[in-house]
N, C-alpha and C positions, 0 to 999 in steps of 0.2 A: 504494499500500500504506499509506504513512504517513497520507494523508488519510483513507482508509477506517478505519484504526485509531483515529484521533482522533475521527472522526464516530461510529464504533460505540460508543465509550466516552463520547460526548457531551462531548468536550473541545474547547473553542473554541481554535483554533490560528491563528497568524500565520506565513506562509511567505514565503521571499525572492523567489519568482518567480511571475508571474501564472498560469502553467500549473497550479500547485497549486490555486489557487482555481477554475480552470476544471474541474479534475478532482474537485471536491468539497470542497476546503478552505474554510475560512470567509473568511479574509482573506490577501491577499498584498500586501506592501509592500516596495519596494526600488527600485534604480535603474532607469530606463527603458532597457532594453537596446538598443532601436532607436537612441536618442539616443547611447549609448555607442559603438555600431558606427559611426554617422555621424561622431563625433569621431575614432575610430580611423582612418577613411578619410581624414580631413583630415590627420592626422599622417603617414600613409603617403604622401600626395601631397606633403607638404612634404619628406619624406626623399627621395623620388624626384626632386624638383627640386633636390636637392643640399644641403639643410640637414643639419647635424650632429645626429644624434639626442640627443647629450649636451647640446646647447644648447637643445633644446625644453623648455618649461616643463611641469611636472607639472600635469595638470588634474584637478579633482574633478568628480563628477557635479553637474549642475545641474537635471536633471529626475528626478523620482521617479514611480513608478507605484503606485497603490492600486487593488486589485481586490477587490470584495466579492461573494461568492456569496450571493444572496438566498435561494435554496432551502435552502442549508446553514444560514443564520441561522434560517430558519423551523423547520427540523428540530431545531435546538438550543434552540428556544423563545426566540430573540432577536428583537428587532425593530430594524430599521434605521430611524432617524428619517426622516420624510418630507423634511426639509430636506436630508439627506444623499443621499437617493434622487434629488432633483432636480438635483444636480450632475452634469454629464456629463463634459466635457473642459475642462481649462485648458491653454492652449498657451503656449509660450515668449513669444510676442508679448504675451500678456495680463499676465503676471507677469515683470518683467524679470530679477530675480535668480534666483529658484528657482521651479519650478512642479511641480505634482502632476497627474498624468494619472489621473483617476478612471474606473474601468470597473466595470460591473455585469454579473454573470452569473447566469442562472437565472430 
């Protein structure tokens, strides 16, 4: 509903989760949820092995996901630069500190 309202009024919008871009939103940018769940599993394993949860360090996200809906961009009269369209996936191994997972839909 939110994505349809933005598209119907020709408002380019950025959303926090990739699902919004898949459903017609222009861009989604936020933490990589799969990576967050993987990290949570690691924490759960540490706790199950006997570590005190209070002693575990706070972790911040290290992977982010950028999803661009090409069809929506065209419908809004926007062009995604060719250089940006050629980028596909950057993985943790490629960029040690932080990485962006780029996806295209449409």
